[in-house]
N, CA, C and O atoms as a Tinker XYZ file with bonds, in Angstrom:
   280  protein
     1  N    101.206000   18.455000   75.685000    73     2
     2  CA   102.908000   18.708000   75.812000    64     1     3
     3  C    103.639000   17.763000   76.540000    63     2     4     5
     4  O    103.438000   17.601000   77.743000    81     3
     5  N    104.608000   17.023000   75.808000    73     3     6
     6  CA   105.572000   16.472000   76.435000    64     5     7
     7  C    106.080000   16.876000   78.137000    63     6     8     9
     8  O    106.378000   17.876000   78.789000    81     7
     9  N    105.984000   15.778000   78.275000    73     7    10
    10  CA   107.254000   16.407000   80.283000    64     9    11
    11  C    108.642000   16.131000   79.374000    63    10    12    13
    12  O    108.954000   15.301000   78.520000    81    11
    13  N    109.397000   17.427000   80.103000    73    11    14
    14  CA   110.445000   17.527000   80.031000    64    13    15
    15  C    111.407000   17.805000   80.975000    63    14    16    17
    16  O    112.563000   18.194000   80.808000    81    15
    17  N    110.840000   17.579000   81.921000    73    15    18
    18  CA   111.267000   17.544000   83.645000    64    17    19
    19  C    110.440000   17.534000   84.451000    63    18    20    21
    20  O    109.272000   17.909000   84.351000    81    19
    21  N    111.340000   16.813000   85.890000    73    19    22
    22  CA   110.025000   16.687000   87.093000    64    21    23
    23  C    110.905000   17.429000   88.032000    63    22    24    25
    24  O    112.004000   17.953000   87.854000    81    23
    25  N    110.097000   17.335000   89.134000    73    23    26
    26  CA   110.545000   17.693000   90.507000    64    25    27
    27  C    109.892000   17.777000   91.639000    63    26    28    29
    28  O    108.685000   18.022000   91.641000    81    27
    29  N    110.534000   17.601000   92.671000    73    27    30
    30  CA   109.677000   17.665000   94.176000    64    29    31
    31  C    109.546000   19.205000   95.256000    63    30    32    33
    32  O    110.322000   19.988000   95.804000    81    31
    33  N    107.860000   18.983000   95.103000    73    31    34
    34  CA   107.548000   19.923000   95.421000    64    33    35
    35  C    107.216000   19.488000   97.185000    63    34    36    37
    36  O    106.865000   18.385000   97.602000    81    35
    37  N    107.457000   20.710000   97.961000    73    35    38
    38  CA   106.961000   20.017000   99.325000    64    37    39
    39  C    105.479000   20.900000   99.691000    63    38    40    41
    40  O    105.583000   22.078000  100.035000    81    39
    41  N    104.440000   20.404000   99.616000    73    39    42
    42  CA   103.240000   21.230000   99.785000    64    41    43
    43  C    103.130000   21.283000  101.347000    63    42    44    45
    44  O    103.485000   20.322000  102.030000    81    43
    45  N    102.612000   22.475000  101.910000    73    43    46
    46  CA   102.248000   22.818000  102.986000    64    45    47
    47  C    100.623000   22.463000  103.522000    63    46    48    49
    48  O     99.631000   22.816000  102.883000    81    47
    49  N    100.580000   21.839000  104.580000    73    47    50
    50  CA    99.034000   21.421000  104.792000    64    49    51
    51  C     98.343000   22.530000  105.147000    63    50    52    53
    52  O     98.876000   23.487000  105.710000    81    51
    53  N     96.778000   22.453000  104.754000    73    51    54
    54  CA    95.611000   23.174000  104.992000    64    53    55
    55  C     94.608000   22.269000  105.555000    63    54    56    57
    56  O     94.709000   21.090000  105.896000    81    55
    57  N     93.325000   23.318000  105.584000    73    55    58
    58  CA    92.187000   22.654000  106.692000    64    57    59
    59  C     92.193000   21.861000  106.019000    63    58    60    61
    60  O     93.190000   21.603000  106.693000    81    59
    61  N     92.093000   20.943000  105.144000    73    59    62
    62  CA    91.573000   19.846000  104.124000    64    61    63
    63  C     92.322000   18.947000  103.448000    63    62    64    65
    64  O     91.947000   18.136000  102.601000    81    63
    65  N     93.829000   19.220000  104.044000    73    63    66
    66  CA    94.892000   18.100000  103.134000    64    65    67
    67  C     96.068000   18.376000  104.466000    63    66    68    69
    68  O     96.365000   19.447000  104.996000    81    67
    69  N     96.516000   17.165000  104.719000    73    67    70
    70  CA    98.047000   17.185000  105.518000    64    69    71
    71  C     99.061000   17.777000  104.506000    63    70    72    73
    72  O     98.749000   17.816000  103.315000    81    71
    73  N    100.382000   18.285000  104.972000    73    71    74
    74  CA   101.579000   18.617000  104.324000    64    73    75
    75  C    102.132000   17.621000  104.038000    63    74    76    77
    76  O    102.389000   16.794000  104.913000    81    75
    77  N    102.450000   17.435000  102.807000    73    75    78
    78  CA   102.666000   16.568000  101.750000    64    77    79
    79  C    103.988000   16.363000  100.673000    63    78    80    81
    80  O    103.998000   17.445000  100.085000    81    79
    81  N    104.935000   15.668000  100.196000    73    79    82
    82  CA   105.691000   16.047000   98.782000    64    81    83
    83  C    104.776000   15.523000   97.367000    63    82    84    85
    84  O    103.836000   14.729000   97.330000    81    83
    85  N    105.206000   16.022000   96.632000    73    83    86
    86  CA   104.598000   15.915000   95.148000    64    85    87
    87  C    105.722000   16.274000   94.258000    63    86    88    89
    88  O    106.459000   17.255000   94.163000    81    87
    89  N    105.571000   14.846000   93.474000    73    87    90
    90  CA   106.550000   14.804000   92.285000    64    89    91
    91  C    105.578000   15.200000   91.101000    63    90    92    93
    92  O    104.732000   14.412000   90.677000    81    91
    93  N    105.719000   16.211000   90.701000    73    91    94
    94  CA   105.601000   17.492000   89.348000    64    93    95
    95  C    106.688000   17.306000   88.621000    63    94    96    97
    96  O    107.912000   17.250000   88.736000    81    95
    97  N    105.394000   17.186000   87.414000    73    95    98
    98  CA   106.088000   16.970000   85.986000    64    97    99
    99  C    106.224000   18.303000   85.598000    63    98   100   101
   100  O    105.678000   19.085000   86.377000    81    99
   101  N    106.796000   18.820000   84.616000    73    99   102
   102  CA   107.192000   20.221000   84.315000    64   101   103
   103  C    107.203000   19.846000   82.466000    63   102   104   105
   104  O    107.793000   18.873000   81.998000    81   103
   105  N    106.451000   20.816000   81.673000    73   103   106
   106  CA   106.310000   21.225000   80.393000    64   105   107
   107  C    106.834000   22.450000   79.538000    63   106   108   109
   108  O    106.137000   23.325000   80.052000    81   107
   109  N    107.350000   22.900000   78.885000    73   107   110
   110  CA   106.896000   23.721000   78.133000    64   109   111
   111  C    107.317000   24.123000   76.431000    63   110   112   113
   112  O    108.039000   23.704000   75.526000    81   111
   113  N    106.590000   24.933000   76.636000    73   111   114
   114  CA   106.495000   24.664000   74.836000    64   113   115
   115  C    106.252000   26.292000   74.113000    63   114   116   117
   116  O    105.131000   26.560000   74.544000    81   115
   117  N    106.643000   27.365000   73.356000    73   115   118
   118  CA   106.487000   28.196000   72.492000    64   117   119
   119  C    105.326000   28.644000   71.770000    63   118   120   121
   120  O    105.546000   28.050000   70.715000    81   119
   121  N    104.120000   29.338000   71.551000    73   119   122
   122  CA   102.724000   28.957000   71.517000    64   121   123
   123  C    102.813000   30.950000   70.510000    63   122   124   125
   124  O    103.143000   32.111000   70.753000    81   123
   125  N    102.346000   30.235000   69.575000    73   123   126
   126  CA   102.103000   31.756000   68.393000    64   125   127
   127  C    100.722000   32.620000   68.585000    63   126   128   129
   128  O     99.696000   32.230000   68.026000    81   127
   129  N    100.726000   33.580000   69.239000    73   127   130
   130  CA    99.480000   34.344000   69.704000    64   129   131
   131  C     99.045000   35.369000   68.616000    63   130   132   133
   132  O     99.622000   36.432000   68.384000    81   131
   133  N     97.927000   34.884000   67.977000    73   131   134
   134  CA    97.993000   35.778000   66.704000    64   133   135
   135  C     96.978000   37.584000   66.723000    63   134   136   137
   136  O     95.752000   37.653000   66.626000    81   135
   137  N     97.537000   38.311000   66.812000    73   135   138
   138  CA    96.583000   39.167000   67.216000    64   137   139
   139  C     95.038000   39.736000   66.748000    63   138   140   141
   140  O     94.833000   39.284000   65.621000    81   139
   141  N     93.922000   40.530000   67.185000    73   139   142
   142  CA    92.444000   40.383000   66.991000    64   141   143
   143  C     92.443000   40.595000   65.720000    63   142   144   145
   144  O     93.337000   41.189000   65.116000    81   143
   145  N     91.275000   40.046000   65.152000    73   143   146
   146  CA    90.705000   40.729000   63.689000    64   145   147
   147  C     89.929000   41.807000   63.793000    63   146   148   149
   148  O     88.720000   41.841000   64.021000    81   147
   149  N     90.750000   42.779000   63.599000    73   147   150
   150  CA    90.197000   44.249000   63.670000    64   149   151
   151  C     91.116000   45.369000   62.775000    63   150   152   153
   152  O     92.325000   45.406000   62.549000    81   151
   153  N     89.811000   46.415000   62.299000    73   151   154
   154  CA    91.032000   47.073000   61.900000    64   153   155
   155  C     92.258000   47.600000   62.035000    63   154   156   157
   156  O     93.105000   47.538000   61.144000    81   155
   157  N     92.451000   48.202000   63.257000    73   155   158
   158  CA    93.435000   48.743000   64.313000    64   157   159
   159  C     94.338000   47.478000   64.706000    63   158   160   161
   160  O     94.889000   47.721000   65.779000    81   159
   161  N     94.636000   46.382000   64.278000    73   159   162
   162  CA    95.301000   45.801000   64.350000    64   161   163
   163  C     96.232000   44.683000   63.250000    63   162   164   165
   164  O     96.918000   43.668000   63.373000    81   163
   165  N     95.692000   45.716000   61.992000    73   163   166
   166  CA    96.334000   44.690000   60.844000    64   165   167
   167  C     98.000000   44.613000   60.524000    63   166   168   169
   168  O     98.713000   43.740000   60.030000    81   167
   169  N     98.256000   45.993000   61.065000    73   167   170
   170  CA    99.862000   45.861000   61.206000    64   169   171
   171  C    100.757000   45.123000   62.257000    63   170   172   173
   172  O    101.966000   44.917000   62.356000    81   171
   173  N     99.270000   44.704000   63.254000    73   171   174
   174  CA   100.163000   44.189000   64.468000    64   173   175
   175  C    100.563000   42.406000   63.585000    63   174   176   177
   176  O    100.097000   41.816000   62.610000    81   175
   177  N    101.637000   42.117000   64.592000    73   175   178
   178  CA   102.510000   40.709000   63.958000    64   177   179
   179  C    101.869000   40.017000   65.042000    63   178   180   181
   180  O    101.433000   40.455000   66.107000    81   179
   181  N    101.892000   38.858000   64.572000    73   179   182
   182  CA   101.981000   37.437000   66.050000    64   181   183
   183  C    102.940000   37.810000   67.085000    63   182   184   185
   184  O    103.874000   38.609000   67.146000    81   183
   185  N    102.374000   36.926000   67.918000    73   183   186
   186  CA   103.294000   37.373000   69.325000    64   185   187
   187  C    103.669000   35.952000   69.517000    63   186   188   189
   188  O    102.872000   35.073000   69.191000    81   187
   189  N    104.936000   35.639000   70.069000    73   187   190
   190  CA   105.563000   34.196000   69.929000    64   189   191
   191  C    105.697000   34.096000   71.637000    63   190   192   193
   192  O    106.461000   34.949000   72.089000    81   191
   193  N    105.202000   33.373000   72.448000    73   191   194
   194  CA   105.672000   33.532000   73.801000    64   193   195
   195  C    105.669000   32.280000   74.538000    63   194   196   197
   196  O    104.814000   31.509000   74.102000    81   195
   197  N    106.372000   31.804000   75.553000    73   195   198
   198  CA   106.611000   30.478000   75.896000    64   197   199
   199  C    105.586000   29.927000   77.360000    63   198   200   201
   200  O    105.660000   30.457000   78.468000    81   199
   201  N    104.734000   28.844000   77.026000    73   199   202
   202  CA   103.880000   28.593000   77.847000    64   201   203
   203  C    104.654000   27.508000   79.038000    63   202   204   205
   204  O    105.349000   26.633000   78.522000    81   203
   205  N    104.607000   27.509000   80.013000    73   203   206
   206  CA   104.977000   26.590000   81.179000    64   205   207
   207  C    103.588000   25.848000   81.901000    63   206   208   209
   208  O    102.659000   26.571000   82.262000    81   207
   209  N    103.521000   24.315000   82.088000    73   207   210
   210  CA   102.612000   23.594000   82.460000    64   209   211
   211  C    103.521000   22.740000   83.562000    63   210   212   213
   212  O    104.577000   22.208000   83.218000    81   211
   213  N    103.032000   22.664000   84.856000    73   211   214
   214  CA   103.288000   22.132000   85.856000    64   213   215
   215  C    102.325000   21.854000   86.509000    63   214   216   217
   216  O    101.599000   22.683000   87.057000    81   215
   217  N    102.128000   20.142000   86.553000    73   215   218
   218  CA   101.432000   19.397000   87.272000    64   217   219
   219  C    101.970000   17.966000   87.847000    63   218   220   221
   220  O    103.033000   17.422000   87.548000    81   219
   221  N    100.681000   17.359000   89.006000    73   219   222
   222  CA   100.958000   16.069000   89.347000    64   221   223
   223  C    100.715000   15.127000   89.023000    63   222   224   225
   224  O     99.979000   14.544000   89.819000    81   223
   225  N    101.158000   14.163000   87.510000    73   223   226
   226  CA   100.538000   13.049000   86.966000    64   225   227
   227  C    100.080000   12.254000   87.811000    63   226   228   229
   228  O     98.938000   11.921000   87.495000    81   227
   229  N    100.567000   11.605000   89.109000    73   227   230
   230  CA   100.043000   10.535000   89.725000    64   229   231
   231  C     99.852000   11.353000   91.286000    63   230   232   233
   232  O    100.921000   11.627000   91.832000    81   231
   233  N     98.807000   11.684000   91.898000    73   231   234
   234  CA    98.754000   12.094000   93.751000    64   233   235
   235  C     98.668000   10.940000   94.078000    63   234   236   237
   236  O     98.822000    9.795000   93.652000    81   235
   237  N     98.327000   11.609000   95.109000    73   235   238
   238  CA    98.595000   10.063000   96.218000    64   237   239
   239  C     96.682000   10.215000   96.632000    63   238   240   241
   240  O     95.841000   11.009000   97.052000    81   239
   241  N     96.861000    8.838000   96.147000    73   239   242
   242  CA    95.263000    8.476000   96.755000    64   241   243
   243  C     94.497000    9.280000   97.358000    63   242   244   245
   244  O     94.882000    9.886000   98.357000    81   243
   245  N     93.009000    9.452000   96.736000    73   243   246
   246  CA    92.022000   10.507000   98.137000    64   245   247
   247  C     92.156000   11.809000   97.632000    63   246   248   249
   248  O     91.174000   12.548000   97.575000    81   247
   249  N     93.476000   12.236000   97.189000    73   247   250
   250  CA    94.052000   13.743000   97.338000    64   249   251
   251  C     93.712000   14.451000   95.993000    63   250   252   253
   252  O     93.166000   13.635000   95.250000    81   251
   253  N     93.849000   15.761000   95.373000    73   251   254
   254  CA    93.680000   15.995000   94.245000    64   253   255
   255  C     95.116000   17.186000   93.524000    63   254   256   257
   256  O     95.870000   18.122000   93.789000    81   255
   257  N     94.651000   16.150000   92.409000    73   255   258
   258  CA    96.286000   16.831000   92.031000    64   257   259
   259  C     97.007000   17.986000   92.211000    63   258   260   261
   260  O     96.338000   18.482000   93.117000    81   259
   261  N     98.208000   19.054000   91.926000    73   259   262
   262  CA    98.479000   19.734000   92.178000    64   261   263
   263  C     98.954000   20.050000   90.848000    63   262   264   265
   264  O     99.837000   19.309000   90.416000    81   263
   265  N     98.423000   21.309000   89.864000    73   263   266
   266  CA    98.596000   22.355000   88.952000    64   265   267
   267  C     98.731000   23.487000   88.726000    63   266   268   269
   268  O     98.371000   24.343000   89.534000    81   267
   269  N     99.228000   23.744000   87.687000    73   267   270
   270  CA    99.809000   25.550000   87.755000    64   269   271
   271  C    100.179000   25.495000   86.263000    63   270   272   273
   272  O    100.433000   24.518000   85.558000    81   271
   273  N    100.145000   26.738000   85.987000    73   271   274
   274  CA   100.650000   26.572000   84.500000    64   273   275
   275  C    100.835000   28.600000   84.392000    63   274   276   277
   276  O     99.941000   29.413000   84.626000    81   275
   277  N    102.091000   28.857000   84.027000    73   275   278
   278  CA   102.001000   30.374000   83.219000    64   277   279
   279  C    102.662000   30.578000   81.728000    63   278   280
   280  O    102.589000   31.670000   81.165000    81   279
């Protein structure tokens, strides 16, 4: 998915990592989910949902990139 927006996020510290600011990329697009292939689902229609992906494309050196989706 292409990057459609970006945002800064303040990440709290943890036992393994210090607090920091992360520049996150945001993308979204519709996805068509097909119904299961069962006799009961024959009359069901595909469901269109939106997928949102948020990730840190360029994390600070030595740190694991932040990522999330819904």
